[in-house]
N, C-alpha and C positions, 0 to 999 in steps of 0.2 A: 272047076276051072276058074282062075282068078279073073275078075272083071277088069278090063283095060281102063286106064285113067281117062278122063274126058279130054277132048282136044284142048290145046293151049288157049285158043280163043274163048272156048266155053268156060275153061277154068278161070280165066281172067275176068270174064263178065260175071260169073258166079261169085267170085271173090268180092268184086266191087258192089254188085247189087245186094249181096248178103249184108253189106254195111249200110244199106238204105240209100245208096248213091247210084246215079246214072253213069258217072265218070269220076276219076280222081279229082279232088278239090284243092290240091296243092299243099296240104299239110305235110309235116314230116311223117315218114312211113311209120314210125313207132306210135304215132297218135291214132293210127287205124286199129291198134291193139289186136293184131292177128294172134289167134291162140294156137296152141300146140297142134290141135287137129288140123287147122288150116295150113300150118307150116309143113306138116307131114304130107298133106294132100298136094301142095305145090311141089314138094320134093319128088313125090311119085310121078307127077306129070312131067317134070323136067327129066327125070331119069328115063322115062319111057321115050321121050323125044330125042334124047341124046344131044349130039352137036347141033342138030337142026334147031334146037330151042334158041340158040344164039343168033340164028339168021331170021327167025320169025318175029314179027312185031309184038305179038302177044307173049311169045316166049321170052323176049327181051325184058318185058315189064315184069313177068313172073321171076325171071332170073335176078333182077335187082332186088325185088322184095325178099326172095329166098336168101340171098347172100347177106342182106342186112339182118334177117332173123337168125341165120346161122351164126353170125358173129356174136349176137347177144346170147343165144341159147347153147351153143356147142363149143365154140372156140375157147380152149382153156390155156393154150400156150402156142409157141412157135411164131413164125413171121406173120406180119399182116400182109398177106398176098392172096392170089387167086387159086393157088395150088390145092389147098385142102378143101375149100368149098366146092370147087369143080370136081374133085375126086369123090366127094360125097354124093354126087349125082351121076357118077360113072364116066366122067370126062377126064382123060389124061392130059395134063398140061405141065410143061416146064418151059420157062422163057428161053428162047433161042435153041430149043431142042427140036430138030426136024421130025422126030417121031411123035410129037405132041398131036393130039386129036384136033386142037384148035390153035390159032396163032394169037399173039397179043393184040394185033390190030382188030381181029374179030371180037375179042373180049371188050376192047375199048369201045368199038362202035356199038356193041350190044348194050353196054352200060350207059353210054351217053343217050342212046335212043330210049332206053328204059326210063332213065331219070326224066327225060323230056316228057314222056307220056304220063308219068306220075306228076308232071308239072312241078318238078323239083329243080333247083339250080344245078347246072352242069359246070363243074370247075374248068376254068380255062388253063390252069396250071396246077402243079402240085399232084399229090397222090390221089388217083381215082378210087382206089380201094378204100382209102380212109374217108372219102366222101360218102361211100356206101356205109361204112361203119358208123358214121355220124347219123345216118338215117335209122340205125338200129336203136338209137337212144343212148344206151350205155351198154358196153360189152360185159354184161353181168357174169357170164360164165367164166370170163378171164380172171375175175376176182378170186376164184377158187385157187388159182396158181400164182397170182401177183399180189404180194403184200403192198406194193407201191400204190396200186389203184385203190385198194380198200383203205389204206392209211390216208390218202388224199381226201376221200369222202368223209371218213370218220373225223379227221381234224377240222374239216370245213364245217361239219355239223356242230362240233363243240365251239368253234369260233363264232358261229352264228348265234348260238345260245348265250355266248358271252357278250353279245351286243352288236356284232358286226352285221351289216346287211348280207343276206345270203349270197348275192352275186359277188360281193367283195370278198367274202370268206372263201368261196370256191376258187376265186382267182388268186388270192393270196397263198392258198395251200397247194396250188396246182404244180409248184416246183417238185412236189413229191412224185409225180407221175411223168411218163414220157411226154415230151412237149408236143409231138405230132398227134398223139392220141387226145391230149387235152384240147387242142385246137378244134377237133371235129366233134367232140362229145360235150363240150362245155355247156351249151344250152340245156341239154338233157340232165347233166349233172346238177345244175342249179335247180331244176324242177324237182329232181329226186330229193335233194337235200332239203328243200322247202317242205316237202311232204313229210320227210322223216322228222324234222323239227316239230311239225304239228302232231305227229304220232307220239313222239316222246312227251309232249305236253299233256297228252290224254292219259298217260299211264301213271299209276301210283309210283312213288319214288323208288320203292324197293324193286319194282319190275324194270323201270327204265334204266336203273343203274345195276342190273345184273340179276334179275329174277330167274327162276329155274327154267321157264319156257315162255319167252316173250311172245312168240308167234301164237301160241295157244291162248295166252292172255288177250291178245288183240282179237283173235277169232271169237272169243267169248264176249268181249265188251263192244266190239265194233265189227260185226260179221262181214261188211262190205269193204273193209279197209284196203284189200288188194286192188279193187277197182279204182281206188283213189290214187294209186301209184301212176306215174306218167306213162308206164308201158307194162306190158304183160310179162310176168316172170314165171319160169318153171319153179316147182315147189322146192327143189334143191337150192335154187338160187335165192329164193325167198329166205331160206334158212341161213345161207352163207352170207348174203349181202345185207338184206334188210335187218335181220336179227343182230348182226354185227354192228350196224349203225345205231339201231335203237338202244342196244345195250352199252354203247360207248360211254366211257367214263373219262373225266378230265385227267385222271391220274394214270390212264393206261400207258402213256408214253414211258412213265417211270416204273410201271408195275410189271413189265414183261418178265415172265419166268418167276415172279415172286410168289410166295406161298401164303395162302390164307388158311389159317387153322380154325376149326370149329369144333364145338361140342354139341352133339345131338342127343336128345332124350330117347332112350329105348327102355320101356318099362320104367324101372326106378333107377336105371344107370345112365350116366352121360358118357357117350362113346366119342372118342376123338377121331376127327377126319382132317385131311389136308387136301387143299385144292391148289393146282399150279395155274397161274394166270397165263392164258394162251392168247395174248393180244399185246400190241404196242411195240415198243422199241427198248433196247438196252444199249447204253453207250459202251463202246469197247473199253474205255478206261475203268468202267465199273465191273468188268468181268474179273473173276478171281485170277491172280497173276499166273497160276499154272495154266489156266485155259487161255489167258490173254496171249501168252507166248506161243502156245500151240496154234492159235488162230491168226497169228500175225499176217500171214500171206494167204489165208483161206478166203473163199467167197461164199461158201454155203456149207452148213453142216446140219445133221439131224440130231435131235436130243431125245434121250430115252430115260426112263426111271432107272435108278441104281440103288445100291445099299439095301435098306430094309424092304424096298419095293422092287428089287431086281427080278423077281419072278415075272413081272409084267414087262416084257422086253420090247414091246412095240414102241417105235418112235412116236412121240406125242406132238412134236412140232419140228419145224426147220428154222434155222437162223440164216438170213440172207444179208450180206453186207450192203450197207446203204451209205457209202461215203459221200459227204458233202464238203463244201469248201473249208469249213472250219469245224467239222464235226464228223467223227468216225463212229458209226452206230450199226446195230444189227436189227433188221426188221424181223419180227416173229410171224411165221405163217403156221397156223395150226394144222396138224395132220389128223387130229381127232376132234370130235365136237367139244369135248371137255375132258379134263383129267382130274379125278378126285378119288382118294383111297383112304381106307382106315389106316391111321398111323398114330401111335402113342405120342403124347405130348413130349415125352422124354427122348423120342427117337428123332434123328435128323432126316430131312428129306434130301437125298442126294440124286443128282442127275449126271448123265454121262454124254459127252459129245461123240458122234459117230460120223466117220468119213468112209462111206461104203460099209464094209464089215469090220472096219478097224476102229477101236476105241482111241480117241485122241485126247481125252481129258475128263476126269471125274471131278465134280465140284458140288458144294452144298448150295442149293437154291437160295436166293435172297429171302430171308424170313423163314428158312427151313432149319435153322439151328435148333438143337434140342432145348426144350424148356425144362430146366432142372431147378429153378428158383423155388423158394419156400412158398411163395404166393404167386398165382397167375391171374391177372385181371381179365374179366369177361364182360361183354355187353350183348344184349339181345340183338339177333340179326335183324329183327323188325321191331318197330316201336310198339311192342305188345305189352299188355298188362302182365304183371309178374305171374299170375295164375295161368296165363296162356303161353308162356315162354316154352318153346320146344327146341330152340337152337340158340347157341351163343357163338359169337365171333370172339376169338382170342385176341386180346389187346397186347399181351406180353407180361413179363415179370417185373416191369418197372412201375414206379408210381404213376398215377393217372388222375386226371380231372375230367368230368363229363357233365354236359348240360342236361343229361337225362335224369329222371327222378330216382333211378336205381341202377346199380351195377351188381355184378356177382364176382366172387373170388373162388378160385380152386386152390385150396389150402392143403399143404402136406400135413398129415395127421400129427406129426411131432410139433408143428408150429401152431396148431389150432388154438391152444390155450393161451398163446402169446399175442394173438390178434385182438385188438380192442376196438369195439364198435360203439360209436357215439351216434345212436339213432336206431331205427328199426332194422331187424335182421330176420331172415327166414332160412331154415335148413332145406335145401333142395335135393339132398341125397348125395351120391358120390360118383366119381368118374370110374371108368373101367380100369384105371391104374391106382385106385384107392384114395384119391384126393377128395376132401370134403368140399362140396359146392354150397357156398353161403351167399344169398342175395342180401343186399343192405341198401339203406337210404341214409345219407348223412356222410360220416367220415369213418374210415377204417384205418387203423394204425398198427404197424408192426415195427418193433425195435429189436434188431438182432445183430449181435456182434458189433455194437457201436454205430450201426447205420439205422436211420429212421425212414420207413416207407409209409406213404400216405396215399389213400385213394378217396376221392371226394366226388359226390354227386351234386346236382343242382348248381354247377359252377357257371360262370359267365361265358366261358368258351371251352371247347374241347382241347385237352392236352393229353395225348396218349403216346408219348415218345417211346421208342425202343431202339436198341443199338443193333446196327448191321456191321458185322465184321467181315472184311475182305482181305485175303492175303495168301501167300504161298503156303501150302500144306504138305505134310508128309504123305508121300504116295504109298499105295499098296496096303493100307490099313483101314479098318472099319470105322474108327473114330475120326473126327476132325481135329487135327493137331496142327497148329500154326507154327511155321518156321519164323521165329521172331515176332515182334509186335505187329499185328495186322493193322490195316487201315480201319478207322472207326468212323462210321456214318451214323447220324441220328435221323431216324424216320419218325415223322409226326404227321399222321394223316397222309396227305399227298405232297408233303414238303420233305426234302432230303437235304441235309447239310453235313459238312465235315466237322467232326469234333476236334477242336484245336488241342494240341498236346498239353497246353497249360491248364485245360479243364478236365484232363483225364488222369485218374488215379487207379491204383490196383492194390490188391492184397491177396495172399494165398487163401484158398478156401479154408474157413475155420479160424482165421486170424481176425483180430480187432483193429490192427494198425493199417492205415492206408498210406501208400507212398505215391508221390508223383511219378509218372512214367519217365519224366525228364531226368530224375535223379537216380532211378534204379530200374534196370530192364526187367520186365515181368518174365517169370519162368515158372513152369509147373502148372498145376491145376489152380487157376486164379479167378478172381472176380474183377472185372473192369467196370468202372463207374464214371459217368459224366457228371461232374460237379459244376454248379454255377454259384460261386460264393460258398455259402454254407449249406446250400440245398442240393440234395442228390436228385438229379433229373432223370437219369436212365441208368440201367445196370444190366450186366450179362456175365455169364460164366463161360470160360473157354480153357483149352489146353494150349500151352505155349512151350516150345523147346528152342534152344539156341538156333540161330540162322544157319549155322554150318552143320547141323545135326543130320545124320544119315543112318538108315537101317541097312545092314549088309548081310542078308541071309545066305547061308551055304547049305543047300539041301543035302548033298552027298555026305557032308561031315556033320549034319544036324546041329549046326552052330548058327548063332546070330550075333554079329558084331555091331556095336554101337559106336559111331564116330562123331566127333564134333560136339562133345558135351560141354566143353569150355569150363571144366571144373565142377559141373553140377553133380549132385548125388543121384543115384539110380536105385529104384526099388522094383522088384519083380513079383508078380502074382500069377499063379496058375492053379487050375483045379487039381492037378497031380503034382507030385514032387518034381521040381524043375532044377536040374543041375546047372550051376553057373561057374564060369571060368573067368577069373580076374585077368584083365588085359590092360593094366594101368598105362602102359606106354601107348596103347591105341586110344584109350578112353580119356586120357588126360586127368585121371583120378589119382589121388594120393592115398 
């Protein structure tokens, strides 16, 4: 037989005396740090008492404490009202509904009396429920569903680290969250951000900026760190809220959905992995045009892997529209703790937008372009000695300068003899796709088809530029093929700039002659290069067809028509004999 909960008066006295007090001392309720056991005990007592709890003086005090804790621990979405917390203790309530178990006046009186007995301010105007939410400290559970709340805190932490007083940083970034919520939780948000800034300062840089398990690292180095937080958090909220803040990076706003490629040592082979960044924002104007048009009037979509990773069909994140006065952007809300998969360097990482069960656009993730260049630059993920390196972060196929004492290059076997090293070099084995991995200190140079690529260590500053191509693509095919010249962005660390057309040149793969894009439209399998004077700054390969190109398959007739070639030549390649039928009048060919 289940033992009945204690009386409400006994439960209240036990709650306060368990904190070493004779009566409430007037502090905010979150400072009492009620734990989950006490929360569940209060819930059982209130559920047992039912509606009578709101008429009983001790029950009113317990009710206020319970609702505050409920909003921090349980509430993940919906309206800020009394309906859900009352329902959780078995009380039916709808405003102006005569079938409700209690009236709003009874709730109002219970809350006012409860706040007075806790010796907390009773608002004379405004939302009474938000006053109780403010007693919770911060609605941590809501962060699981609200990208706006987590972004507010994350940007405030980064602003504080950049030199702003924490109070000012929290206030300046508060526009990102609902104004009514900000007003009632601002003091607790300041205290939380102050403590997170302290925790970040205690961690090694590789952990505070994205280590594999930040919470586990804190547990090992500072076992009592949870008690230093301004309020008690459930473990899942520690993971979602605190880890997100501690791992925040200044570049997260620009890195949403971007791909970080790595090589990891497995025995004597380096295996390629790709991770999708599940944090931050992405501006609407930086979405691929195909997706940009599909999302013109959308408010929320889910994103799932596609292409080479299509077997993993689970959505990994949601994009929620966050329109501001002068900025149209999408907040990213992760649906999984992280997403990383084995993916060859030569394979592109494609994602697909989902609205319900319908696919609304497939696109290549930023930085997910295939890496097919002759040389790919790498640097150790941690500042480790060469002999201890177990993981490399891929910098790209463009020239690079690094302040580090050594870098590594993944070199295509056919180009290995053409790379000149001026300094020390070490053979570290090969990748799972057959590239040779060579570590070096000094300068490495490759001259190929008239272009000179240099990689340098021990430089005064880091310069690791790579090109990001964004444009309309041919739909329904496995490769990324752009319809006309794409937009070209230069990414260097956390800086993104547009490459001016006057600094952009191209050539067909295998050619030695570069042409300005202004004088001749790129077409075919090409190399695009960002030149600054006589220096090749960054470089990439891609496929480009005329803007009006279209594929028109006819399955019943087993034919494929190509339209809009604008006089271009066409070559076909297939594993089996492939019959072709000339259609000059449709293709524009002579």
